[in-house]
Predicted model as a PDB file, atoms N, CA, C, CB and O in Angstrom, pLDDT in the B-factor column:
MODEL        1                                                                  
ATOM      1  N   MET A   1      60.560   3.417  71.645  1.00 74.00           N  
ATOM      2  CA  MET A   1      61.939   3.829  71.808  1.00 74.00           C  
ATOM      3  C   MET A   1      62.186   5.063  70.941  1.00 74.00           C  
ATOM      4  CB  MET A   1      62.913   2.675  71.438  1.00 74.00           C  
ATOM      5  O   MET A   1      61.727   5.158  69.803  1.00 74.00           O  
ATOM      6  N   GLN A   2      62.909   5.976  71.508  1.00 93.00           N  
ATOM      7  CA  GLN A   2      63.274   7.184  70.780  1.00 93.00           C  
ATOM      8  C   GLN A   2      64.438   6.894  69.831  1.00 93.00           C  
ATOM      9  CB  GLN A   2      63.644   8.319  71.762  1.00 93.00           C  
ATOM     10  O   GLN A   2      65.292   6.051  70.106  1.00 93.00           O  
ATOM     11  N   HIS A   3      64.447   7.602  68.726  1.00 91.00           N  
ATOM     12  CA  HIS A   3      65.484   7.425  67.715  1.00 91.00           C  
ATOM     13  C   HIS A   3      66.887   7.640  68.306  1.00 91.00           C  
ATOM     14  CB  HIS A   3      65.249   8.392  66.548  1.00 91.00           C  
ATOM     15  O   HIS A   3      67.804   6.862  68.040  1.00 91.00           O  
ATOM     16  N   GLN A   4      67.041   8.691  69.101  1.00 95.00           N  
ATOM     17  CA  GLN A   4      68.353   8.993  69.699  1.00 95.00           C  
ATOM     18  C   GLN A   4      68.804   7.884  70.641  1.00 95.00           C  
ATOM     19  CB  GLN A   4      68.302  10.327  70.456  1.00 95.00           C  
ATOM     20  O   GLN A   4      69.998   7.595  70.731  1.00 95.00           O  
ATOM     21  N   ASP A   5      67.856   7.259  71.345  1.00 96.00           N  
ATOM     22  CA  ASP A   5      68.201   6.147  72.237  1.00 96.00           C  
ATOM     23  C   ASP A   5      68.728   4.964  71.436  1.00 96.00           C  
ATOM     24  CB  ASP A   5      66.977   5.721  73.072  1.00 96.00           C  
ATOM     25  O   ASP A   5      69.692   4.314  71.841  1.00 96.00           O  
ATOM     26  N   MET A   6      68.097   4.687  70.303  1.00 96.00           N  
ATOM     27  CA  MET A   6      68.532   3.588  69.445  1.00 96.00           C  
ATOM     28  C   MET A   6      69.956   3.832  68.946  1.00 96.00           C  
ATOM     29  CB  MET A   6      67.568   3.416  68.254  1.00 96.00           C  
ATOM     30  O   MET A   6      70.784   2.922  68.950  1.00 96.00           O  
ATOM     31  N   LEU A   7      70.238   5.065  68.516  1.00 97.00           N  
ATOM     32  CA  LEU A   7      71.580   5.404  68.041  1.00 97.00           C  
ATOM     33  C   LEU A   7      72.605   5.230  69.161  1.00 97.00           C  
ATOM     34  CB  LEU A   7      71.615   6.849  67.505  1.00 97.00           C  
ATOM     35  O   LEU A   7      73.674   4.657  68.948  1.00 97.00           O  
ATOM     36  N   ARG A   8      72.278   5.723  70.345  1.00 98.00           N  
ATOM     37  CA  ARG A   8      73.191   5.629  71.484  1.00 98.00           C  
ATOM     38  C   ARG A   8      73.480   4.173  71.830  1.00 98.00           C  
ATOM     39  CB  ARG A   8      72.607   6.356  72.703  1.00 98.00           C  
ATOM     40  O   ARG A   8      74.631   3.799  72.056  1.00 98.00           O  
ATOM     41  N   MET A   9      72.433   3.354  71.871  1.00 98.00           N  
ATOM     42  CA  MET A   9      72.613   1.942  72.220  1.00 98.00           C  
ATOM     43  C   MET A   9      73.445   1.209  71.163  1.00 98.00           C  
ATOM     44  CB  MET A   9      71.247   1.257  72.381  1.00 98.00           C  
ATOM     45  O   MET A   9      74.333   0.430  71.508  1.00 98.00           O  
ATOM     46  N   ALA A  10      73.166   1.450  69.898  1.00 98.00           N  
ATOM     47  CA  ALA A  10      73.927   0.803  68.826  1.00 98.00           C  
ATOM     48  C   ALA A  10      75.397   1.206  68.905  1.00 98.00           C  
ATOM     49  CB  ALA A  10      73.342   1.173  67.441  1.00 98.00           C  
ATOM     50  O   ALA A  10      76.281   0.365  68.741  1.00 98.00           O  
ATOM     51  N   ASN A  11      75.660   2.477  69.153  1.00 98.00           N  
ATOM     52  CA  ASN A  11      77.045   2.937  69.248  1.00 98.00           C  
ATOM     53  C   ASN A  11      77.746   2.387  70.480  1.00 98.00           C  
ATOM     54  CB  ASN A  11      77.092   4.453  69.267  1.00 98.00           C  
ATOM     55  O   ASN A  11      78.953   2.149  70.442  1.00 98.00           O  
ATOM     56  N   GLN A  12      77.017   2.179  71.573  1.00 98.00           N  
ATOM     57  CA  GLN A  12      77.611   1.554  72.756  1.00 98.00           C  
ATOM     58  C   GLN A  12      78.017   0.115  72.453  1.00 98.00           C  
ATOM     59  CB  GLN A  12      76.625   1.592  73.942  1.00 98.00           C  
ATOM     60  O   GLN A  12      79.076  -0.341  72.885  1.00 98.00           O  
ATOM     61  N   ILE A  13      77.187  -0.585  71.721  1.00 98.00           N  
ATOM     62  CA  ILE A  13      77.507  -1.963  71.336  1.00 98.00           C  
ATOM     63  C   ILE A  13      78.762  -1.974  70.469  1.00 98.00           C  
ATOM     64  CB  ILE A  13      76.315  -2.620  70.580  1.00 98.00           C  
ATOM     65  O   ILE A  13      79.663  -2.786  70.683  1.00 98.00           O  
ATOM     66  N   ALA A  14      78.820  -1.082  69.500  1.00 98.00           N  
ATOM     67  CA  ALA A  14      80.005  -0.994  68.637  1.00 98.00           C  
ATOM     68  C   ALA A  14      81.238  -0.682  69.461  1.00 98.00           C  
ATOM     69  CB  ALA A  14      79.814   0.076  67.549  1.00 98.00           C  
ATOM     70  O   ALA A  14      82.286  -1.296  69.262  1.00 98.00           O  
ATOM     71  N   SER A  15      81.131   0.251  70.373  1.00 98.00           N  
ATOM     72  CA  SER A  15      82.263   0.634  71.209  1.00 98.00           C  
ATOM     73  C   SER A  15      82.772  -0.559  72.012  1.00 98.00           C  
ATOM     74  CB  SER A  15      81.871   1.778  72.150  1.00 98.00           C  
ATOM     75  O   SER A  15      83.981  -0.748  72.145  1.00 98.00           O  
ATOM     76  N   PHE A  16      81.864  -1.355  72.542  1.00 97.00           N  
ATOM     77  CA  PHE A  16      82.248  -2.535  73.310  1.00 97.00           C  
ATOM     78  C   PHE A  16      83.025  -3.531  72.450  1.00 97.00           C  
ATOM     79  CB  PHE A  16      81.009  -3.207  73.898  1.00 97.00           C  
ATOM     80  O   PHE A  16      84.063  -4.041  72.871  1.00 97.00           O  
ATOM     81  N   PHE A  17      82.520  -3.806  71.246  1.00 98.00           N  
ATOM     82  CA  PHE A  17      83.128  -4.828  70.401  1.00 98.00           C  
ATOM     83  C   PHE A  17      84.318  -4.327  69.590  1.00 98.00           C  
ATOM     84  CB  PHE A  17      82.101  -5.380  69.472  1.00 98.00           C  
ATOM     85  O   PHE A  17      85.094  -5.141  69.090  1.00 98.00           O  
ATOM     86  N   ASN A  18      84.485  -3.023  69.446  1.00 97.00           N  
ATOM     87  CA  ASN A  18      85.579  -2.493  68.631  1.00 97.00           C  
ATOM     88  C   ASN A  18      86.959  -2.913  69.137  1.00 97.00           C  
ATOM     89  CB  ASN A  18      85.498  -0.988  68.589  1.00 97.00           C  
ATOM     90  O   ASN A  18      87.914  -2.929  68.360  1.00 97.00           O  
ATOM     91  N   GLY A  19      87.081  -3.247  70.399  1.00 94.00           N  
ATOM     92  CA  GLY A  19      88.368  -3.674  70.940  1.00 94.00           C  
ATOM     93  C   GLY A  19      88.816  -5.039  70.450  1.00 94.00           C  
ATOM     94  O   GLY A  19      89.974  -5.413  70.633  1.00 94.00           O  
ATOM     95  N   SER A  20      87.912  -5.790  69.828  1.00 94.00           N  
ATOM     96  CA  SER A  20      88.261  -7.140  69.378  1.00 94.00           C  
ATOM     97  C   SER A  20      88.755  -7.183  67.929  1.00 94.00           C  
ATOM     98  CB  SER A  20      87.063  -8.048  69.525  1.00 94.00           C  
ATOM     99  O   SER A  20      88.927  -8.264  67.365  1.00 94.00           O  
ATOM    100  N   GLY A  21      88.981  -6.031  67.335  1.00 94.00           N  
ATOM    101  CA  GLY A  21      89.443  -5.980  65.948  1.00 94.00           C  
ATOM    102  C   GLY A  21      88.273  -5.757  65.017  1.00 94.00           C  
ATOM    103  O   GLY A  21      87.145  -6.138  65.329  1.00 94.00           O  
ATOM    104  N   PRO A  22      88.534  -5.135  63.861  1.00 93.00           N  
ATOM    105  CA  PRO A  22      87.441  -4.711  62.975  1.00 93.00           C  
ATOM    106  C   PRO A  22      86.529  -5.827  62.484  1.00 93.00           C  
ATOM    107  CB  PRO A  22      88.010  -4.025  61.803  1.00 93.00           C  
ATOM    108  O   PRO A  22      85.308  -5.675  62.513  1.00 93.00           O  
ATOM    109  N   GLU A  23      87.086  -6.928  62.039  1.00 96.00           N  
ATOM    110  CA  GLU A  23      86.247  -7.994  61.480  1.00 96.00           C  
ATOM    111  C   GLU A  23      85.408  -8.664  62.555  1.00 96.00           C  
ATOM    112  CB  GLU A  23      87.109  -9.036  60.774  1.00 96.00           C  
ATOM    113  O   GLU A  23      84.218  -8.911  62.360  1.00 96.00           O  
ATOM    114  N   ALA A  24      86.031  -8.956  63.689  1.00 97.00           N  
ATOM    115  CA  ALA A  24      85.302  -9.580  64.790  1.00 97.00           C  
ATOM    116  C   ALA A  24      84.256  -8.627  65.341  1.00 97.00           C  
ATOM    117  CB  ALA A  24      86.264 -10.012  65.902  1.00 97.00           C  
ATOM    118  O   ALA A  24      83.161  -9.056  65.705  1.00 97.00           O  
ATOM    119  N   ALA A  25      84.576  -7.339  65.408  1.00 98.00           N  
ATOM    120  CA  ALA A  25      83.638  -6.352  65.942  1.00 98.00           C  
ATOM    121  C   ALA A  25      82.369  -6.298  65.106  1.00 98.00           C  
ATOM    122  CB  ALA A  25      84.288  -4.969  65.997  1.00 98.00           C  
ATOM    123  O   ALA A  25      81.270  -6.242  65.658  1.00 98.00           O  
ATOM    124  N   VAL A  26      82.500  -6.314  63.796  1.00 98.00           N  
ATOM    125  CA  VAL A  26      81.333  -6.269  62.905  1.00 98.00           C  
ATOM    126  C   VAL A  26      80.466  -7.506  63.133  1.00 98.00           C  
ATOM    127  CB  VAL A  26      81.776  -6.181  61.412  1.00 98.00           C  
ATOM    128  O   VAL A  26      79.252  -7.401  63.304  1.00 98.00           O  
ATOM    129  N   LYS A  27      81.093  -8.660  63.133  1.00 98.00           N  
ATOM    130  CA  LYS A  27      80.359  -9.915  63.319  1.00 98.00           C  
ATOM    131  C   LYS A  27      79.689  -9.973  64.688  1.00 98.00           C  
ATOM    132  CB  LYS A  27      81.300 -11.109  63.149  1.00 98.00           C  
ATOM    133  O   LYS A  27      78.515 -10.326  64.797  1.00 98.00           O  
ATOM    134  N   ASP A  28      80.430  -9.629  65.718  1.00 98.00           N  
ATOM    135  CA  ASP A  28      79.906  -9.721  67.080  1.00 98.00           C  
ATOM    136  C   ASP A  28      78.811  -8.687  67.348  1.00 98.00           C  
ATOM    137  CB  ASP A  28      81.036  -9.544  68.083  1.00 98.00           C  
ATOM    138  O   ASP A  28      77.838  -8.987  68.040  1.00 98.00           O  
ATOM    139  N   ALA A  29      78.957  -7.494  66.815  1.00 98.00           N  
ATOM    140  CA  ALA A  29      77.918  -6.465  66.995  1.00 98.00           C  
ATOM    141  C   ALA A  29      76.627  -6.902  66.307  1.00 98.00           C  
ATOM    142  CB  ALA A  29      78.393  -5.093  66.429  1.00 98.00           C  
ATOM    143  O   ALA A  29      75.543  -6.770  66.875  1.00 98.00           O  
ATOM    144  N   ALA A  30      76.743  -7.419  65.092  1.00 98.00           N  
ATOM    145  CA  ALA A  30      75.557  -7.892  64.367  1.00 98.00           C  
ATOM    146  C   ALA A  30      74.889  -9.042  65.110  1.00 98.00           C  
ATOM    147  CB  ALA A  30      75.936  -8.335  62.942  1.00 98.00           C  
ATOM    148  O   ALA A  30      73.663  -9.096  65.207  1.00 98.00           O  
ATOM    149  N   GLU A  31      75.687  -9.947  65.628  1.00 98.00           N  
ATOM    150  CA  GLU A  31      75.148 -11.089  66.366  1.00 98.00           C  
ATOM    151  C   GLU A  31      74.428 -10.617  67.638  1.00 98.00           C  
ATOM    152  CB  GLU A  31      76.282 -12.083  66.726  1.00 98.00           C  
ATOM    153  O   GLU A  31      73.340 -11.098  67.954  1.00 98.00           O  
ATOM    154  N   HIS A  32      75.032  -9.686  68.351  1.00 98.00           N  
ATOM    155  CA  HIS A  32      74.427  -9.177  69.576  1.00 98.00           C  
ATOM    156  C   HIS A  32      73.084  -8.505  69.281  1.00 98.00           C  
ATOM    157  CB  HIS A  32      75.376  -8.189  70.269  1.00 98.00           C  
ATOM    158  O   HIS A  32      72.092  -8.776  69.957  1.00 98.00           O  
ATOM    159  N   ILE A  33      73.055  -7.643  68.288  1.00 98.00           N  
ATOM    160  CA  ILE A  33      71.819  -6.945  67.938  1.00 98.00           C  
ATOM    161  C   ILE A  33      70.757  -7.941  67.479  1.00 98.00           C  
ATOM    162  CB  ILE A  33      72.081  -5.895  66.838  1.00 98.00           C  
ATOM    163  O   ILE A  33      69.588  -7.817  67.846  1.00 98.00           O  
ATOM    164  N   SER A  34      71.154  -8.919  66.684  1.00 97.00           N  
ATOM    165  CA  SER A  34      70.202  -9.921  66.189  1.00 97.00           C  
ATOM    166  C   SER A  34      69.609 -10.748  67.325  1.00 97.00           C  
ATOM    167  CB  SER A  34      70.884 -10.845  65.181  1.00 97.00           C  
ATOM    168  O   SER A  34      68.427 -11.088  67.290  1.00 97.00           O  
ATOM    169  N   LYS A  35      70.411 -11.069  68.321  1.00 97.00           N  
ATOM    170  CA  LYS A  35      69.950 -11.916  69.422  1.00 97.00           C  
ATOM    171  C   LYS A  35      69.154 -11.156  70.482  1.00 97.00           C  
ATOM    172  CB  LYS A  35      71.128 -12.583  70.072  1.00 97.00           C  
ATOM    173  O   LYS A  35      68.163 -11.667  71.003  1.00 97.00           O  
ATOM    174  N   PHE A  36      69.585  -9.953  70.794  1.00 97.00           N  
ATOM    175  CA  PHE A  36      69.059  -9.290  71.980  1.00 97.00           C  
ATOM    176  C   PHE A  36      68.153  -8.092  71.728  1.00 97.00           C  
ATOM    177  CB  PHE A  36      70.176  -8.859  72.808  1.00 97.00           C  
ATOM    178  O   PHE A  36      67.488  -7.622  72.651  1.00 97.00           O  
ATOM    179  N   TRP A  37      68.113  -7.599  70.522  1.00 97.00           N  
ATOM    180  CA  TRP A  37      67.251  -6.450  70.252  1.00 97.00           C  
ATOM    181  C   TRP A  37      65.870  -6.930  69.823  1.00 97.00           C  
ATOM    182  CB  TRP A  37      67.870  -5.541  69.165  1.00 97.00           C  
ATOM    183  O   TRP A  37      65.731  -7.859  69.028  1.00 97.00           O  
ATOM    184  N   ASP A  38      64.870  -6.279  70.363  1.00 94.00           N  
ATOM    185  CA  ASP A  38      63.488  -6.497  69.999  1.00 94.00           C  
ATOM    186  C   ASP A  38      63.325  -6.242  68.485  1.00 94.00           C  
ATOM    187  CB  ASP A  38      62.545  -5.573  70.837  1.00 94.00           C  
ATOM    188  O   ASP A  38      64.017  -5.390  67.928  1.00 94.00           O  
ATOM    189  N   PRO A  39      62.419  -6.972  67.824  1.00 94.00           N  
ATOM    190  CA  PRO A  39      62.228  -6.743  66.379  1.00 94.00           C  
ATOM    191  C   PRO A  39      61.934  -5.285  66.019  1.00 94.00           C  
ATOM    192  CB  PRO A  39      61.098  -7.610  65.876  1.00 94.00           C  
ATOM    193  O   PRO A  39      62.368  -4.814  64.968  1.00 94.00           O  
ATOM    194  N   ARG A  40      61.207  -4.566  66.871  1.00 93.00           N  
ATOM    195  CA  ARG A  40      60.913  -3.161  66.583  1.00 93.00           C  
ATOM    196  C   ARG A  40      62.184  -2.323  66.606  1.00 93.00           C  
ATOM    197  CB  ARG A  40      59.899  -2.606  67.593  1.00 93.00           C  
ATOM    198  O   ARG A  40      62.340  -1.399  65.807  1.00 93.00           O  
ATOM    199  N   MET A  41      63.099  -2.650  67.528  1.00 95.00           N  
ATOM    200  CA  MET A  41      64.363  -1.922  67.605  1.00 95.00           C  
ATOM    201  C   MET A  41      65.207  -2.197  66.364  1.00 95.00           C  
ATOM    202  CB  MET A  41      65.139  -2.311  68.881  1.00 95.00           C  
ATOM    203  O   MET A  41      65.806  -1.283  65.797  1.00 95.00           O  
ATOM    204  N   ARG A  42      65.251  -3.473  65.944  1.00 96.00           N  
ATOM    205  CA  ARG A  42      66.015  -3.821  64.736  1.00 96.00           C  
ATOM    206  C   ARG A  42      65.408  -3.162  63.510  1.00 96.00           C  
ATOM    207  CB  ARG A  42      66.065  -5.347  64.543  1.00 96.00           C  
ATOM    208  O   ARG A  42      66.135  -2.705  62.629  1.00 96.00           O  
ATOM    209  N   THR A  43      64.083  -3.109  63.443  1.00 95.00           N  
ATOM    210  CA  THR A  43      63.414  -2.452  62.317  1.00 95.00           C  
ATOM    211  C   THR A  43      63.813  -0.983  62.256  1.00 95.00           C  
ATOM    212  CB  THR A  43      61.878  -2.587  62.435  1.00 95.00           C  
ATOM    213  O   THR A  43      64.110  -0.461  61.181  1.00 95.00           O  
ATOM    214  N   MET A  44      63.819  -0.316  63.410  1.00 96.00           N  
ATOM    215  CA  MET A  44      64.192   1.096  63.464  1.00 96.00           C  
ATOM    216  C   MET A  44      65.645   1.283  63.036  1.00 96.00           C  
ATOM    217  CB  MET A  44      63.975   1.660  64.881  1.00 96.00           C  
ATOM    218  O   MET A  44      65.961   2.190  62.266  1.00 96.00           O  
ATOM    219  N   LEU A  45      66.525   0.422  63.538  1.00 97.00           N  
ATOM    220  CA  LEU A  45      67.944   0.514  63.183  1.00 97.00           C  
ATOM    221  C   LEU A  45      68.146   0.277  61.687  1.00 97.00           C  
ATOM    222  CB  LEU A  45      68.770  -0.502  63.998  1.00 97.00           C  
ATOM    223  O   LEU A  45      68.849   1.041  61.026  1.00 97.00           O  
ATOM    224  N   LEU A  46      67.543  -0.759  61.163  1.00 96.00           N  
ATOM    225  CA  LEU A  46      67.723  -1.081  59.743  1.00 96.00           C  
ATOM    226  C   LEU A  46      67.144   0.013  58.847  1.00 96.00           C  
ATOM    227  CB  LEU A  46      67.066  -2.429  59.414  1.00 96.00           C  
ATOM    228  O   LEU A  46      67.708   0.311  57.795  1.00 96.00           O  
ATOM    229  N   ALA A  47      66.028   0.610  59.252  1.00 96.00           N  
ATOM    230  CA  ALA A  47      65.460   1.723  58.480  1.00 96.00           C  
ATOM    231  C   ALA A  47      66.426   2.908  58.486  1.00 96.00           C  
ATOM    232  CB  ALA A  47      64.079   2.147  59.057  1.00 96.00           C  
ATOM    233  O   ALA A  47      66.600   3.579  57.468  1.00 96.00           O  
ATOM    234  N   HIS A  48      67.047   3.159  59.629  1.00 97.00           N  
ATOM    235  CA  HIS A  48      68.012   4.253  59.715  1.00 97.00           C  
ATOM    236  C   HIS A  48      69.231   3.946  58.840  1.00 97.00           C  
ATOM    237  CB  HIS A  48      68.444   4.486  61.186  1.00 97.00           C  
ATOM    238  O   HIS A  48      69.750   4.833  58.162  1.00 97.00           O  
ATOM    239  N   LEU A  49      69.677   2.708  58.858  1.00 96.00           N  
ATOM    240  CA  LEU A  49      70.802   2.314  58.013  1.00 96.00           C  
ATOM    241  C   LEU A  49      70.454   2.449  56.531  1.00 96.00           C  
ATOM    242  CB  LEU A  49      71.221   0.875  58.326  1.00 96.00           C  
ATOM    243  O   LEU A  49      71.308   2.819  55.726  1.00 96.00           O  
ATOM    244  N   ASP A  50      69.215   2.153  56.172  1.00 95.00           N  
ATOM    245  CA  ASP A  50      68.779   2.284  54.773  1.00 95.00           C  
ATOM    246  C   ASP A  50      68.838   3.725  54.279  1.00 95.00           C  
ATOM    247  CB  ASP A  50      67.362   1.754  54.617  1.00 95.00           C  
ATOM    248  O   ASP A  50      68.934   3.973  53.077  1.00 95.00           O  
ATOM    249  N   THR A  51      68.781   4.671  55.211  1.00 96.00           N  
ATOM    250  CA  THR A  51      68.855   6.088  54.824  1.00 96.00           C  
ATOM    251  C   THR A  51      70.254   6.654  55.004  1.00 96.00           C  
ATOM    252  CB  THR A  51      67.866   6.911  55.638  1.00 96.00           C  
ATOM    253  O   THR A  51      70.439   7.870  54.970  1.00 96.00           O  
ATOM    254  N   GLY A  52      71.244   5.784  55.196  1.00 94.00           N  
ATOM    255  CA  GLY A  52      72.633   6.221  55.278  1.00 94.00           C  
ATOM    256  C   GLY A  52      73.311   5.988  56.608  1.00 94.00           C  
ATOM    257  O   GLY A  52      74.540   5.996  56.678  1.00 94.00           O  
ATOM    258  N   GLY A  53      72.547   5.780  57.665  1.00 95.00           N  
ATOM    259  CA  GLY A  53      73.135   5.472  58.958  1.00 95.00           C  
ATOM    260  C   GLY A  53      73.826   6.632  59.658  1.00 95.00           C  
ATOM    261  O   GLY A  53      74.758   6.418  60.432  1.00 95.00           O  
ATOM    262  N   GLU A  54      73.384   7.855  59.398  1.00 96.00           N  
ATOM    263  CA  GLU A  54      74.016   9.025  60.001  1.00 96.00           C  
ATOM    264  C   GLU A  54      74.052   8.892  61.525  1.00 96.00           C  
ATOM    265  CB  GLU A  54      73.270  10.310  59.592  1.00 96.00           C  
ATOM    266  O   GLU A  54      73.052   8.554  62.158  1.00 96.00           O  
ATOM    267  N   GLY A  55      75.227   9.166  62.098  1.00 97.00           N  
ATOM    268  CA  GLY A  55      75.397   9.140  63.539  1.00 97.00           C  
ATOM    269  C   GLY A  55      75.783   7.793  64.103  1.00 97.00           C  
ATOM    270  O   GLY A  55      76.040   7.671  65.300  1.00 97.00           O  
ATOM    271  N   LEU A  56      75.828   6.771  63.248  1.00 98.00           N  
ATOM    272  CA  LEU A  56      76.185   5.438  63.719  1.00 98.00           C  
ATOM    273  C   LEU A  56      77.678   5.172  63.563  1.00 98.00           C  
ATOM    274  CB  LEU A  56      75.387   4.381  62.966  1.00 98.00           C  
ATOM    275  O   LEU A  56      78.313   5.624  62.609  1.00 98.00           O  
ATOM    276  N   ASP A  57      78.215   4.435  64.515  1.00 98.00           N  
ATOM    277  CA  ASP A  57      79.601   3.990  64.444  1.00 98.00           C  
ATOM    278  C   ASP A  57      79.779   3.176  63.152  1.00 98.00           C  
ATOM    279  CB  ASP A  57      79.991   3.142  65.713  1.00 98.00           C  
ATOM    280  O   ASP A  57      78.880   2.423  62.777  1.00 98.00           O  
ATOM    281  N   PRO A  58      80.906   3.313  62.479  1.00 97.00           N  
ATOM    282  CA  PRO A  58      81.143   2.550  61.243  1.00 97.00           C  
ATOM    283  C   PRO A  58      81.014   1.037  61.417  1.00 97.00           C  
ATOM    284  CB  PRO A  58      82.515   2.866  60.713  1.00 97.00           C  
ATOM    285  O   PRO A  58      80.671   0.338  60.463  1.00 97.00           O  
ATOM    286  N   THR A  59      81.278   0.529  62.598  1.00 98.00           N  
ATOM    287  CA  THR A  59      81.117  -0.907  62.845  1.00 98.00           C  
ATOM    288  C   THR A  59      79.669  -1.324  62.638  1.00 98.00           C  
ATOM    289  CB  THR A  59      81.576  -1.271  64.270  1.00 98.00           C  
ATOM    290  O   THR A  59      79.409  -2.371  62.044  1.00 98.00           O  
ATOM    291  N   ILE A  60      78.731  -0.531  63.114  1.00 98.00           N  
ATOM    292  CA  ILE A  60      77.307  -0.854  62.956  1.00 98.00           C  
ATOM    293  C   ILE A  60      76.903  -0.725  61.499  1.00 98.00           C  
ATOM    294  CB  ILE A  60      76.429   0.065  63.838  1.00 98.00           C  
ATOM    295  O   ILE A  60      76.121  -1.535  61.001  1.00 98.00           O  
ATOM    296  N   VAL A  61      77.417   0.266  60.817  1.00 97.00           N  
ATOM    297  CA  VAL A  61      77.112   0.433  59.389  1.00 97.00           C  
ATOM    298  C   VAL A  61      77.587  -0.794  58.614  1.00 97.00           C  
ATOM    299  CB  VAL A  61      77.778   1.726  58.824  1.00 97.00           C  
ATOM    300  O   VAL A  61      76.869  -1.305  57.754  1.00 97.00           O  
ATOM    301  N   LYS A  62      78.789  -1.264  58.917  1.00 97.00           N  
ATOM    302  CA  LYS A  62      79.327  -2.447  58.240  1.00 97.00           C  
ATOM    303  C   LYS A  62      78.567  -3.710  58.620  1.00 97.00           C  
ATOM    304  CB  LYS A  62      80.803  -2.616  58.569  1.00 97.00           C  
ATOM    305  O   LYS A  62      78.503  -4.653  57.831  1.00 97.00           O  
ATOM    306  N   ALA A  63      77.998  -3.741  59.807  1.00 97.00           N  
ATOM    307  CA  ALA A  63      77.265  -4.917  60.293  1.00 97.00           C  
ATOM    308  C   ALA A  63      75.856  -5.019  59.714  1.00 97.00           C  
ATOM    309  CB  ALA A  63      77.186  -4.883  61.804  1.00 97.00           C  
ATOM    310  O   ALA A  63      75.194  -6.044  59.879  1.00 97.00           O  
ATOM    311  N   ALA A  64      75.400  -3.992  59.053  1.00 95.00           N  
ATOM    312  CA  ALA A  64      74.003  -3.923  58.589  1.00 95.00           C  
ATOM    313  C   ALA A  64      73.552  -5.182  57.862  1.00 95.00           C  
ATOM    314  CB  ALA A  64      73.821  -2.732  57.675  1.00 95.00           C  
ATOM    315  O   ALA A  64      72.463  -5.689  58.130  1.00 95.00           O  
ATOM    316  N   GLY A  65      74.359  -5.690  56.959  1.00 95.00           N  
ATOM    317  CA  GLY A  65      73.968  -6.857  56.174  1.00 95.00           C  
ATOM    318  C   GLY A  65      73.934  -8.149  56.963  1.00 95.00           C  
ATOM    319  O   GLY A  65      73.381  -9.147  56.499  1.00 95.00           O  
ATOM    320  N   LEU A  66      74.519  -8.143  58.155  1.00 97.00           N  
ATOM    321  CA  LEU A  66      74.557  -9.341  58.987  1.00 97.00           C  
ATOM    322  C   LEU A  66      73.471  -9.366  60.055  1.00 97.00           C  
ATOM    323  CB  LEU A  66      75.899  -9.458  59.640  1.00 97.00           C  
ATOM    324  O   LEU A  66      73.247 -10.398  60.687  1.00 97.00           O  
ATOM    325  N   ILE A  67      72.801  -8.247  60.258  1.00 97.00           N  
ATOM    326  CA  ILE A  67      71.765  -8.165  61.292  1.00 97.00           C  
ATOM    327  C   ILE A  67      70.514  -8.879  60.798  1.00 97.00           C  
ATOM    328  CB  ILE A  67      71.447  -6.682  61.655  1.00 97.00           C  
ATOM    329  O   ILE A  67      70.042  -8.640  59.687  1.00 97.00           O  
ATOM    330  N   LYS A  68      69.983  -9.761  61.648  1.00 95.00           N  
ATOM    331  CA  LYS A  68      68.797 -10.532  61.290  1.00 95.00           C  
ATOM    332  C   LYS A  68      67.611  -9.595  61.111  1.00 95.00           C  
ATOM    333  CB  LYS A  68      68.489 -11.599  62.363  1.00 95.00           C  
ATOM    334  O   LYS A  68      67.272  -8.818  62.003  1.00 95.00           O  
ATOM    335  N   LYS A  69      66.994  -9.682  59.950  1.00 93.00           N  
ATOM    336  CA  LYS A  69      65.852  -8.830  59.638  1.00 93.00           C  
ATOM    337  C   LYS A  69      64.610  -9.396  60.337  1.00 93.00           C  
ATOM    338  CB  LYS A  69      65.631  -8.731  58.090  1.00 93.00           C  
ATOM    339  O   LYS A  69      64.366 -10.601  60.274  1.00 93.00           O  
ATOM    340  N   PRO A  70      63.829  -8.543  60.999  1.00 89.00           N  
ATOM    341  CA  PRO A  70      62.610  -9.013  61.663  1.00 89.00           C  
ATOM    342  C   PRO A  70      61.595  -9.518  60.648  1.00 89.00           C  
ATOM    343  CB  PRO A  70      61.993  -7.892  62.508  1.00 89.00           C  
ATOM    344  O   PRO A  70      61.533  -9.033  59.518  1.00 89.00           O  
ATOM    345  N   LYS A  71      60.806 -10.493  61.063  1.00 84.00           N  
ATOM    346  CA  LYS A  71      59.731 -10.995  60.213  1.00 84.00           C  
ATOM    347  C   LYS A  71      58.638  -9.940  60.156  1.00 84.00           C  
ATOM    348  CB  LYS A  71      59.171 -12.356  60.743  1.00 84.00           C  
ATOM    349  O   LYS A  71      58.363  -9.270  61.151  1.00 84.00           O  
ATOM    350  N   PRO A  72      58.013  -9.790  58.987  1.00 78.00           N  
ATOM    351  CA  PRO A  72      56.920  -8.807  58.878  1.00 78.00           C  
ATOM    352  C   PRO A  72      55.772  -9.179  59.819  1.00 78.00           C  
ATOM    353  CB  PRO A  72      56.404  -8.721  57.412  1.00 78.00           C  
ATOM    354  O   PRO A  72      55.502 -10.356  60.059  1.00 78.00           O  
ATOM    355  N   ALA A  73      55.119  -8.170  60.336  1.00 68.00           N  
ATOM    356  CA  ALA A  73      53.987  -8.393  61.232  1.00 68.00           C  
ATOM    357  C   ALA A  73      52.838  -9.066  60.478  1.00 68.00           C  
ATOM    358  CB  ALA A  73      53.515  -7.060  61.854  1.00 68.00           C  
ATOM    359  O   ALA A  73      52.576  -8.749  59.318  1.00 68.00           O  
ATOM    360  N   ALA A  74      52.168  -9.984  61.142  1.00 60.00           N  
ATOM    361  CA  ALA A  74      51.032 -10.673  60.521  1.00 60.00           C  
ATOM    362  C   ALA A  74      49.873  -9.691  60.361  1.00 60.00           C  
ATOM    363  CB  ALA A  74      50.594 -11.908  61.370  1.00 60.00           C  
ATOM    364  O   ALA A  74      49.619  -8.854  61.227  1.00 60.00           O  
ATOM    365  N   ALA A  75      49.190  -9.817  59.247  1.00 58.00           N  
ATOM    366  CA  ALA A  75      48.065  -8.900  58.978  1.00 58.00           C  
ATOM    367  C   ALA A  75      46.794  -9.392  59.599  1.00 58.00           C  
ATOM    368  CB  ALA A  75      47.858  -8.720  57.488  1.00 58.00           C  
ATOM    369  O   ALA A  75      45.754  -8.746  59.472  1.00 58.00           O  
TER     370      ALA A  75                                                      
ENDMDL                                                                          
END                                                                             
């Protein structure tokens, strides 16, 4: 997945949930990403958030701590 695609998808999710109010939007966006995003996609998103989250909707930035972290790959 391309970095720009990940940003676009995350922002689309935020846009969808933003209509439900700020607190619910953060919770629901994090839940959606945790349930439906592939671990590689979540890893890419979380790495981007660790560097400041430039280009991401504030809802996704606020949801960062609620997104399920992928398990490390087995060696």
